[in-house]
PASELUM-22271 format. One line per field, with one value per atom (N, C-alpha, C): residue number from 1; residue in one letter; atom name; x, y negated, z negated. Coordinates in pm, whole numbers, always signed. Layout:
% residues N
rokol: NUM:... .
kero: A:... .
kolnu: CA:... .
c1: X:... .
c2: Y:... .
c3: Z:... .
END
This chain:
% residues 220
rokol: 1:1:1:2:2:2:3:3:3:4:4:4:5:5:5:6:6:6:7:7:7:8:8:8:9:9:9:10:10:10:11:11:11:12:12:12:13:13:13:14:14:14:15:15:15:16:16:16:17:17:17:18:18:18:19:19:19:20:20:20:21:21:21:22:22:22:23:23:23:24:24:24:25:25:25:26:26:26:27:27:27:28:28:28:29:29:29:30:30:30:31:31:31:32:32:32:33:33:33:34:34:34:35:35:35:36:36:36:37:37:37:38:38:38:39:39:39:40:40:40:41:41:41:42:42:42:43:43:43:44:44:44:45:45:45:46:46:46:47:47:47:48:48:48:49:49:49:50:50:50:51:51:51:52:52:52:53:53:53:54:54:54:55:55:55:56:56:56:57:57:57:58:58:58:59:59:59:60:60:60:61:61:61:62:62:62:63:63:63:64:64:64:65:65:65:66:66:66:67:67:67:68:68:68:69:69:69:70:70:70:71:71:71:72:72:72:73:73:73:74:74:74:75:75:75:76:76:76:77:77:77:78:78:78:79:79:79:80:80:80:81:81:81:82:82:82:83:83:83:84:84:84:85:85:85:86:86:86:87:87:87:88:88:88:89:89:89:90:90:90:91:91:91:92:92:92:93:93:93:94:94:94:95:95:95:96:96:96:97:97:97:98:98:98:99:99:99:100:100:100:101:101:101:102:102:102:103:103:103:104:104:104:105:105:105:106:106:106:107:107:107:108:108:108:109:109:109:110:110:110:111:111:111:112:112:112:113:113:113:114:114:114:115:115:115:116:116:116:117:117:117:118:118:118:119:119:119:120:120:120:121:121:121:122:122:122:123:123:123:124:124:124:125:125:125:126:126:126:127:127:127:128:128:128:129:129:129:130:130:130:131:131:131:132:132:132:133:133:133:134:134:134:135:135:135:136:136:136:137:137:137:138:138:138:139:139:139:140:140:140:141:141:141:142:142:142:143:143:143:144:144:144:145:145:145:146:146:146:147:147:147:148:148:148:149:149:149:150:150:150:151:151:151:152:152:152:153:153:153:154:154:154:155:155:155:156:156:156:157:157:157:158:158:158:159:159:159:160:160:160:161:161:161:162:162:162:163:163:163:164:164:164:165:165:165:166:166:166:167:167:167:168:168:168:169:169:169:170:170:170:171:171:171:172:172:172:173:173:173:174:174:174:175:175:175:176:176:176:177:177:177:178:178:178:179:179:179:180:180:180:181:181:181:182:182:182:183:183:183:184:184:184:185:185:185:186:186:186:187:187:187:188:188:188:189:189:189:190:190:190:191:191:191:192:192:192:193:193:193:194:194:194:195:195:195:196:196:196:197:197:197:198:198:198:199:199:199:200:200:200:201:201:201:202:202:202:203:203:203:204:204:204:205:205:205:206:206:206:207:207:207:208:208:208:209:209:209:210:210:210:211:211:211:212:212:212:213:213:213:214:214:214:215:215:215:216:216:216:217:217:217:218:218:218:219:219:219:220:220:220 .
kero: M:M:M:K:K:K:T:T:T:N:N:N:K:K:K:L:L:L:I:I:I:A:A:A:E:E:E:F:F:F:L:L:L:G:G:G:T:T:T:A:A:A:L:L:L:I:I:I:V:V:V:V:V:V:A:A:A:V:V:V:L:L:L:G:G:G:T:T:T:G:G:G:F:F:F:M:M:M:T:T:T:R:R:R:D:D:D:L:L:L:G:G:G:A:A:A:D:D:D:A:A:A:A:A:A:L:L:L:Q:Q:Q:L:L:L:T:T:T:M:M:M:I:I:I:A:A:A:T:T:T:A:A:A:A:A:A:A:A:A:A:A:A:T:T:T:L:L:L:F:F:F:V:V:V:T:T:T:I:I:I:S:S:S:L:L:L:L:L:L:G:G:G:P:P:P:V:V:V:S:S:S:G:G:G:A:A:A:H:H:H:F:F:F:N:N:N:P:P:P:A:A:A:V:V:V:S:S:S:L:L:L:A:A:A:L:L:L:F:F:F:V:V:V:R:R:R:K:K:K:A:A:A:I:I:I:S:S:S:A:A:A:G:G:G:E:E:E:F:F:F:I:I:I:G:G:G:Y:Y:Y:V:V:V:V:V:V:A:A:A:Q:Q:Q:L:L:L:V:V:V:G:G:G:G:G:G:F:F:F:V:V:V:G:G:G:A:A:A:V:V:V:I:I:I:A:A:A:N:N:N:I:I:I:M:M:M:F:F:F:S:S:S:A:A:A:P:P:P:V:V:V:V:V:V:S:S:S:M:M:M:N:N:N:E:E:E:T:T:T:G:G:G:R:R:R:F:F:F:T:T:T:A:A:A:A:A:A:T:T:T:G:G:G:V:V:V:S:S:S:E:E:E:I:I:I:V:V:V:A:A:A:T:T:T:F:F:F:G:G:G:L:L:L:V:V:V:L:L:L:S:S:S:V:V:V:L:L:L:L:L:L:L:L:L:I:I:I:H:H:H:F:F:F:E:E:E:K:K:K:A:A:A:N:N:N:L:L:L:I:I:I:A:A:A:A:A:A:A:A:A:V:V:V:G:G:G:I:I:I:W:W:W:V:V:V:L:L:L:A:A:A:G:G:G:H:H:H:L:L:L:M:M:M:T:T:T:S:S:S:S:S:S:T:T:T:S:S:S:F:F:F:A:A:A:N:N:N:P:P:P:A:A:A:V:V:V:S:S:S:F:F:F:G:G:G:R:R:R:I:I:I:F:F:F:T:T:T:S:S:S:S:S:S:P:P:P:A:A:A:G:G:G:I:I:I:E:E:E:I:I:I:A:A:A:S:S:S:W:W:W:G:G:G:M:M:M:F:F:F:S:S:S:I:I:I:F:F:F:Q:Q:Q:L:L:L:V:V:V:G:G:G:A:A:A:V:V:V:L:L:L:A:A:A:V:V:V:A:A:A:V:V:V:A:A:A:A:A:A:V:V:V:L:L:L:T:T:T:K:K:K:K:K:K:E:E:E:V:V:V:N:N:N:A:A:A .
kolnu: N:CA:C:N:CA:C:N:CA:C:N:CA:C:N:CA:C:N:CA:C:N:CA:C:N:CA:C:N:CA:C:N:CA:C:N:CA:C:N:CA:C:N:CA:C:N:CA:C:N:CA:C:N:CA:C:N:CA:C:N:CA:C:N:CA:C:N:CA:C:N:CA:C:N:CA:C:N:CA:C:N:CA:C:N:CA:C:N:CA:C:N:CA:C:N:CA:C:N:CA:C:N:CA:C:N:CA:C:N:CA:C:N:CA:C:N:CA:C:N:CA:C:N:CA:C:N:CA:C:N:CA:C:N:CA:C:N:CA:C:N:CA:C:N:CA:C:N:CA:C:N:CA:C:N:CA:C:N:CA:C:N:CA:C:N:CA:C:N:CA:C:N:CA:C:N:CA:C:N:CA:C:N:CA:C:N:CA:C:N:CA:C:N:CA:C:N:CA:C:N:CA:C:N:CA:C:N:CA:C:N:CA:C:N:CA:C:N:CA:C:N:CA:C:N:CA:C:N:CA:C:N:CA:C:N:CA:C:N:CA:C:N:CA:C:N:CA:C:N:CA:C:N:CA:C:N:CA:C:N:CA:C:N:CA:C:N:CA:C:N:CA:C:N:CA:C:N:CA:C:N:CA:C:N:CA:C:N:CA:C:N:CA:C:N:CA:C:N:CA:C:N:CA:C:N:CA:C:N:CA:C:N:CA:C:N:CA:C:N:CA:C:N:CA:C:N:CA:C:N:CA:C:N:CA:C:N:CA:C:N:CA:C:N:CA:C:N:CA:C:N:CA:C:N:CA:C:N:CA:C:N:CA:C:N:CA:C:N:CA:C:N:CA:C:N:CA:C:N:CA:C:N:CA:C:N:CA:C:N:CA:C:N:CA:C:N:CA:C:N:CA:C:N:CA:C:N:CA:C:N:CA:C:N:CA:C:N:CA:C:N:CA:C:N:CA:C:N:CA:C:N:CA:C:N:CA:C:N:CA:C:N:CA:C:N:CA:C:N:CA:C:N:CA:C:N:CA:C:N:CA:C:N:CA:C:N:CA:C:N:CA:C:N:CA:C:N:CA:C:N:CA:C:N:CA:C:N:CA:C:N:CA:C:N:CA:C:N:CA:C:N:CA:C:N:CA:C:N:CA:C:N:CA:C:N:CA:C:N:CA:C:N:CA:C:N:CA:C:N:CA:C:N:CA:C:N:CA:C:N:CA:C:N:CA:C:N:CA:C:N:CA:C:N:CA:C:N:CA:C:N:CA:C:N:CA:C:N:CA:C:N:CA:C:N:CA:C:N:CA:C:N:CA:C:N:CA:C:N:CA:C:N:CA:C:N:CA:C:N:CA:C:N:CA:C:N:CA:C:N:CA:C:N:CA:C:N:CA:C:N:CA:C:N:CA:C:N:CA:C:N:CA:C:N:CA:C:N:CA:C:N:CA:C:N:CA:C:N:CA:C:N:CA:C:N:CA:C:N:CA:C:N:CA:C:N:CA:C:N:CA:C:N:CA:C:N:CA:C:N:CA:C:N:CA:C:N:CA:C:N:CA:C:N:CA:C:N:CA:C:N:CA:C:N:CA:C:N:CA:C:N:CA:C:N:CA:C:N:CA:C:N:CA:C:N:CA:C:N:CA:C:N:CA:C:N:CA:C:N:CA:C:N:CA:C:N:CA:C:N:CA:C:N:CA:C:N:CA:C:N:CA:C:N:CA:C:N:CA:C .
c1: +50:+5:+69:+16:+120:+137:+248:+268:+177:+161:+105:-38:-101:-233:-284:-149:-179:-161:-100:-30:-151:-224:-335:-461:-449:-570:-526:-420:-372:-415:-410:-356:-508:-627:-755:-808:-750:-871:-822:-677:-621:-687:-684:-739:-883:-982:-1082:-1137:-1049:-1083:-998:-874:-841:-931:-1032:-1154:-1296:-1297:-1435:-1352:-1277:-1198:-1173:-1101:-1096:-1182:-1264:-1376:-1493:-1455:-1510:-1476:-1347:-1259:-1324:-1286:-1326:-1424:-1528:-1701:-1668:-1634:-1627:-1538:-1412:-1337:-1436:-1565:-1618:-1723:-1761:-1900:-1993:-1967:-2100:-2223:-2337:-2432:-2452:-2600:-2579:-2585:-2731:-2680:-2592:-2507:-2417:-2307:-2271:-2177:-2205:-2328:-2373:-2374:-2402:-2369:-2250:-2170:-2000:-1889:-1971:-1877:-1957:-2036:-2118:-2049:-2071:-2038:-1833:-1732:-1616:-1620:-1705:-1655:-1678:-1849:-1842:-1758:-1707:-1600:-1475:-1447:-1314:-1330:-1443:-1498:-1429:-1508:-1480:-1375:-1303:-1183:-1076:-1028:-1022:-1017:-1163:-1222:-1153:-1170:-1123:-989:-899:-750:-698:-774:-654:-794:-869:-983:-852:-798:-732:-583:-548:-460:-509:-645:-625:-739:-870:-975:-1091:-1010:-1035:-1165:-1111:-1229:-1224:-1118:-1069:-1223:-1240:-1377:-1327:-1338:-1370:-1531:-1586:-1722:-1729:-1699:-1660:-1555:-1461:-1350:-1420:-1495:-1552:-1696:-1764:-1832:-1785:-1660:-1611:-1505:-1496:-1449:-1550:-1602:-1750:-1783:-1779:-1801:-1699:-1612:-1493:-1411:-1412:-1321:-1215:-1204:-1007:-982:-898:-863:-841:-906:-819:-726:-651:-438:-514:-594:-589:-665:-793:-885:-850:-718:-659:-557:-460:-389:-462:-598:-682:-714:-783:-837:-702:-599:-488:-454:-469:-390:-489:-613:-716:-749:-729:-738:-638:-489:-350:-442:-470:-521:-589:-700:-757:-710:-619:-537:-475:-398:-276:-405:-473:-580:-623:-601:-657:-567:-458:-357:-275:-304:-340:-396:-541:-614:-536:-559:-549:-394:-305:-220:-249:-315:-329:-426:-481:-573:-515:-437:-339:-383:-439:-504:-439:-427:-352:-332:-196:-180:-286:-294:-371:-458:-602:-640:-793:-858:-943:-1079:-1187:-1242:-1411:-1447:-1565:-1700:-1737:-1857:-1970:-2054:-2131:-2236:-2215:-2311:-2425:-2394:-2453:-2570:-2673:-2835:-2885:-3013:-3118:-3116:-3141:-3168:-3047:-2910:-2792:-2745:-2775:-2752:-2830:-2940:-3044:-2950:-2941:-2931:-2745:-2651:-2581:-2578:-2613:-2752:-2780:-2867:-2952:-2803:-2727:-2601:-2499:-2435:-2375:-2439:-2558:-2618:-2612:-2633:-2651:-2507:-2435:-2293:-2253:-2236:-2252:-2273:-2421:-2504:-2484:-2436:-2417:-2270:-2162:-2066:-2075:-2129:-2174:-2237:-2310:-2423:-2349:-2261:-2209:-2098:-2020:-1890:-1987:-2084:-2157:-2233:-2275:-2332:-2220:-2087:-1972:-1970:-1985:-2019:-1909:-1817:-1736:-1683:-1722:-1658:-1721:-1876:-1968:-1980:-1883:-1834:-1861:-1726:-1636:-1814:-1874:-1991:-2102:-2113:-2237:-2212:-2065:-2092:-2055:-1994:-1982:-2143:-2208:-2325:-2439:-2384:-2498:-2453:-2321:-2263:-2335:-2336:-2365:-2524:-2577:-2774:-2735:-2666:-2681:-2636:-2541:-2529:-2647:-2724:-2863:-3000:-2966:-3084:-3077:-2966:-3015:-2895:-2964:-2983:-2847:-2714:-2603:-2511:-2546:-2491:-2369:-2396:-2401:-2231:-2180:-2038:-2014:-2117:-2093:-1928:-1847:-1675:-1678:-1580:-1525:-1402:-1339:-1222:-1220:-1296:-1311:-1377:-1462:-1502:-1397:-1321:-1219:-1071:-1080:-986:-1058:-1182:-1232:-1227:-1190:-1182:-1067:-960:-832:-821:-941:-919:-1033:-988:-1122:-1200:-1159:-1261:-1444:-1516:-1616:-1712:-1629:-1673:-1585:-1575:-1493:-1623:-1568:-1679:-1620:-1655:-1566:-1591:-1460:-1449:-1558:-1618:-1750:-1835:-1877:-1971:-1913:-1771:-1722:-1727:-1700:-1741:-1862:-1961:-2114:-2171:-2109:-2101:-2055:-1974:-1883:-1962:-1987:-2112:-2216:-2292:-2409:-2361:-2264:-2199:-2192:-2109:-2081:-2248:-2330:-2476:-2476:-2483:-2525:-2451:-2351:-2223:-2325:-2322:-2375:-2510:-2593:-2736:-2702:-2634:-2600:-2566:-2460:-2434:-2545:-2622:-2745:-2840:-2871:-2987:-2907:-2756:-2674:-2683:-2654:-2711:-2820:-2918:-3061:-3092:-3038:-3065:-3000:-2878:-2784:-2791:-2929:-2949:-2991:-2911:-3005:-3120:-3214:-3341:-3338:-3352:-3290:-3455:-3451:-3622:-3642:-3733:-3758:-3746 .
c2: +108:-10:-114:-265:-367:-430:-473:-557:-683:-713:-856:-828:-778:-746:-721:-681:-661:-818:-872:-1001:-1090:-1105:-1134:-1146:-993:-990:-1043:-1031:-1100:-1222:-1309:-1430:-1488:-1428:-1488:-1456:-1352:-1373:-1435:-1445:-1541:-1662:-1707:-1860:-1880:-1770:-1790:-1779:-1663:-1719:-1886:-1916:-2053:-2154:-2128:-2245:-2223:-2094:-2087:-2107:-2036:-2118:-2265:-2280:-2436:-2537:-2539:-2590:-2610:-2505:-2454:-2525:-2525:-2590:-2731:-2777:-2975:-2995:-2949:-2923:-2966:-2882:-2947:-3026:-3070:-3147:-3313:-3299:-3404:-3429:-3382:-3325:-3334:-3231:-3232:-3126:-3174:-3100:-2966:-2883:-2723:-2715:-2834:-2815:-2889:-2992:-3011:-2906:-2852:-2738:-2625:-2600:-2507:-2560:-2638:-2708:-2724:-2739:-2781:-2642:-2549:-2412:-2364:-2326:-2291:-2385:-2472:-2577:-2490:-2537:-2510:-2321:-2234:-2106:-2102:-2171:-2118:-2238:-2321:-2387:-2331:-2291:-2182:-2048:-1959:-1826:-1872:-2005:-2023:-2078:-2127:-2136:-2039:-1970:-1871:-1724:-1692:-1587:-1637:-1784:-1850:-1809:-1843:-1839:-1679:-1568:-1477:-1350:-1394:-1280:-1191:-1306:-1214:-1138:-1155:-1092:-955:-979:-823:-786:-862:-874:-936:-964:-1112:-1048:-918:-836:-940:-974:-1020:-950:-824:-750:-621:-586:-412:-363:-450:-425:-394:-522:-511:-416:-391:-269:-160:-91:+10:+33:-38:-54:-19:-87:-61:+121:+159:+275:+383:+342:+432:+459:+329:+357:+371:+420:+469:+349:+250:+108:+143:+174:+192:+340:+355:+467:+507:+587:+582:+494:+498:+459:+307:+207:+144:+87:+119:+88:+57:+178:+190:+61:+43:-57:-204:-256:-317:-391:-313:-282:-350:-281:-295:-450:-487:-578:-707:-701:-776:-780:-701:-688:-773:-802:-852:-1001:-1042:-1154:-1236:-1110:-1204:-1242:-1157:-1219:-1292:-1322:-1417:-1540:-1532:-1623:-1726:-1625:-1678:-1741:-1666:-1738:-1928:-1908:-2018:-2139:-2061:-2189:-2226:-2109:-2164:-2295:-2257:-2344:-2451:-2508:-2645:-2705:-2634:-2711:-2712:-2704:-2687:-2582:-2475:-2357:-2250:-2207:-2074:-2023:-1974:-1911:-1737:-1690:-1599:-1535:-1589:-1559:-1470:-1332:-1291:-1382:-1383:-1455:-1375:-1455:-1376:-1398:-1478:-1494:-1374:-1340:-1205:-1196:-1169:-1260:-1121:-993:-886:-819:-852:-842:-749:-672:-614:-747:-825:-942:-967:-961:-1012:-873:-779:-641:-649:-701:-648:-797:-909:-998:-965:-879:-851:-741:-676:-573:-635:-811:-841:-960:-962:-1105:-1018:-902:-818:-740:-733:-624:-748:-860:-954:-1006:-992:-1028:-897:-817:-706:-652:-678:-641:-761:-857:-986:-925:-903:-871:-728:-600:-480:-506:-617:-622:-714:-852:-953:-827:-739:-684:-593:-521:-413:-493:-637:-680:-806:-735:-850:-955:-1011:-1170:-1235:-1142:-1155:-1257:-1375:-1537:-1578:-1529:-1587:-1518:-1423:-1391:-1489:-1621:-1675:-1783:-1810:-1888:-1833:-1713:-1643:-1632:-1546:-1539:-1655:-1740:-1867:-1922:-1928:-1987:-1881:-1727:-1652:-1685:-1698:-1682:-1837:-1925:-2031:-2056:-2000:-1959:-1859:-1792:-1667:-1738:-1827:-1909:-1983:-2034:-2100:-2044:-1890:-1824:-1680:-1652:-1522:-1563:-1511:-1497:-1521:-1408:-1390:-1514:-1571:-1647:-1626:-1516:-1460:-1443:-1363:-1307:-1237:-1087:-1012:-982:-1000:-954:-855:-770:-648:-744:-775:-831:-1004:-1070:-1174:-1208:-1096:-1103:-1039:-958:-929:-1019:-1109:-1276:-1333:-1339:-1422:-1383:-1260:-1216:-1258:-1331:-1361:-1515:-1586:-1764:-1790:-1901:-1964:-2056:-2066:-2160:-2129:-2217:-2185:-2060:-2095:-1961:-1797:-1789:-1691:-1581:-1436:-1339:-1268:-1201:-1057:-972:-886:-738:-667:-631:-513:-606:-697:-787:-738:-745:-705:-594:-453:-407:-351:-372:-356:-416:-540:-601:-535:-502:-404:-279:-195:-99:-172:-265:-315:-354:-467:-504:-372:-281:-143:-64:-77:-28:-132:-244:-325:-297:-272:-259:-90:-3:+104:+104:+0:-19:-53:-192:-240:-175:-50:+41:+148:+181:+276:+181:+35:-38:-41:-104:-147:+9:+126:+256:+261:+241:+216:+132:-52:-91:-96:-25:-22:+132:+236:+322:+321:+368:+432:+495:+419:+483:+626:+742:+829:+867:+807:+842:+1008:+1064:+1180:+1215 .
c3: +4:-14:+22:+85:+83:-11:-75:-182:-130:-32:-36:-67:-74:-55:-222:-310:-460:-504:-466:-471:-455:-362:-321:-418:-413:-533:-715:-683:-857:-857:-747:-697:-743:-635:-625:-732:-804:-945:-1008:-1016:-1207:-1134:-1045:-1012:-1048:-1009:-1048:-1188:-1267:-1421:-1439:-1415:-1413:-1423:-1338:-1314:-1390:-1405:-1488:-1660:-1712:-1842:-1831:-1705:-1773:-1755:-1674:-1667:-1827:-1858:-2013:-2111:-2077:-2179:-2137:-2017:-1978:-2017:-2046:-2100:-2202:-2287:-2463:-2483:-2409:-2430:-2432:-2270:-2268:-2359:-2420:-2533:-2438:-2315:-2250:-2300:-2244:-2330:-2231:-2245:-2221:-2087:-2039:-1955:-1809:-1867:-1781:-1772:-1901:-1917:-1820:-1790:-1691:-1558:-1493:-1419:-1348:-1429:-1407:-1395:-1483:-1446:-1318:-1349:-1169:-1082:-1064:-942:-953:-1029:-1027:-1009:-1037:-964:-858:-818:-683:-561:-648:-526:-525:-576:-596:-531:-564:-470:-309:-291:-135:-114:-204:-107:-108:-229:-252:-131:-115:-20:+104:+140:+311:+303:+214:+221:+222:+140:+93:+192:+203:+249:+406:+498:+591:+544:+406:+334:+301:+183:+143:+169:+177:+239:+117:-11:-95:-221:-264:-299:-461:-525:-676:-754:-752:-843:-791:-926:-937:-873:-912:-846:-683:-652:-471:-461:-465:-471:-473:-573:-599:-451:-464:-356:-221:-177:-49:-47:-207:-237:-175:-252:-256:-33:+13:+134:+225:+155:+226:+334:+297:+314:+306:+207:+86:+41:+89:-19:-164:-208:-371:-419:-329:-432:-371:-294:-235:-383:-424:-477:-620:-690:-831:-831:-713:-709:-728:-641:-640:-778:-844:-989:-1072:-1090:-1188:-1096:-994:-943:-1057:-1036:-1067:-1169:-1296:-1503:-1485:-1427:-1511:-1385:-1359:-1270:-1375:-1424:-1536:-1664:-1680:-1784:-1781:-1685:-1677:-1639:-1551:-1573:-1710:-1785:-1914:-1997:-1989:-2004:-1986:-1815:-1760:-1820:-1807:-1857:-2028:-2064:-2234:-2223:-2170:-2180:-2125:-1994:-1942:-2017:-2104:-2255:-2354:-2406:-2513:-2612:-2580:-2686:-2667:-2817:-2833:-2685:-2654:-2525:-2530:-2615:-2613:-2740:-2743:-2892:-2832:-2933:-2867:-2891:-2791:-2796:-2888:-2974:-3105:-3018:-2886:-2851:-2792:-2874:-2836:-2714:-2596:-2489:-2467:-2546:-2465:-2502:-2464:-2507:-2390:-2419:-2294:-2138:-2181:-2106:-2010:-2096:-2041:-1908:-2004:-1909:-1791:-1783:-1691:-1559:-1647:-1524:-1476:-1528:-1449:-1376:-1367:-1286:-1141:-1175:-1073:-1006:-1078:-1005:-974:-987:-939:-819:-775:-693:-574:-638:-494:-454:-514:-481:-366:-457:-355:-229:-250:-124:-27:-50:+61:+106:+42:+80:+230:+161:+219:+352:+374:+499:+605:+504:+561:+697:+602:+678:+784:+714:+869:+933:+952:+1062:+1173:+1095:+1125:+1120:+1045:+991:+884:+860:+727:+698:+832:+786:+726:+703:+615:+515:+430:+284:+187:+210:+119:+47:+169:+164:+86:+142:+38:-66:-113:-205:-339:-272:-383:-381:-317:-319:-415:-405:-472:-574:-632:-780:-810:-754:-791:-829:-726:-783:-953:-896:-1002:-1157:-1218:-1288:-1354:-1250:-1292:-1328:-1253:-1260:-1354:-1408:-1518:-1653:-1729:-1907:-1899:-1793:-1846:-1781:-1724:-1599:-1556:-1511:-1345:-1366:-1487:-1449:-1348:-1340:-1197:-1165:-1256:-1218:-1312:-1328:-1438:-1501:-1399:-1423:-1459:-1390:-1438:-1599:-1619:-1744:-1845:-1822:-1841:-1949:-1823:-1857:-1974:-1929:-2076:-2164:-2239:-2383:-2428:-2351:-2421:-2419:-2470:-2459:-2587:-2655:-2716:-2609:-2477:-2431:-2422:-2408:-2424:-2351:-2221:-2105:-2147:-2294:-2335:-2383:-2389:-2426:-2520:-2631:-2673:-2625:-2651:-2630:-2582:-2695:-2681:-2591:-2552:-2494:-2334:-2342:-2222:-2145:-2252:-2232:-2140:-2249:-2178:-2094:-2044:-1911:-1815:-1796:-1680:-1670:-1776:-1723:-1644:-1689:-1589:-1488:-1436:-1361:-1207:-1250:-1209:-1166:-1260:-1196:-1095:-1108:-1012:-849:-871:-759:-707:-750:-738:-669:-713:-685:-530:-511:-404:-280:-328:-226:-184:-271:-186:-126:-141:-94:+26:+32:+221:+233:+232:+288:+360:+310:+373:+464:+439:+532:+612:+649:+751:+820:+791:+815:+978:+1061:+1199:+1230:+1281:+1279:+1433:+1412:+1528:+1571:+1744:+1750:+1801:+1808:+1826:+1963 .
END
């Protein structure tokens, strides 16, 4: 597997975590109210996704998300070795992104977040958020419209932040990075574990629905 692909997955995931956690710190420092906080984080996440996917998509496919990598592995678009390599790079990127965001805002370099976010409602929200994200990627690839993935994913994540009770984490690696920070956008490790399970469920459902939607009808 080419090293440049792993570097791209690492870099893209790290930059997304920097954007989310950095915006969380900024909203705290500005004293933003809850509504403005949500809007700022959603906008930063969507914009960063658009830029990173646009720039790094030609290098690695710009997964930046174990749920996306899992879906493409199940669809046999990537090998088992590529899947494992991508997920490791994404998780490491999530951690490094948290460290960078912490340093930018003079917070402890690494600290374990204690914000519990998991409930039945947020679990269902993560299924919906990840389902929509992964389905968008799979269908755009299938219909040879990969050039729209950056915009589609960015817009979906922006919408997901505003319409789900979990604020659309939709990514086990980015969620992982959120453990290691005191940013208001952080999450405790137990909630991360549960979120990851529901995110992967959303990805599997997206694979199943994509298979149905793209199945060719055979005329008798």
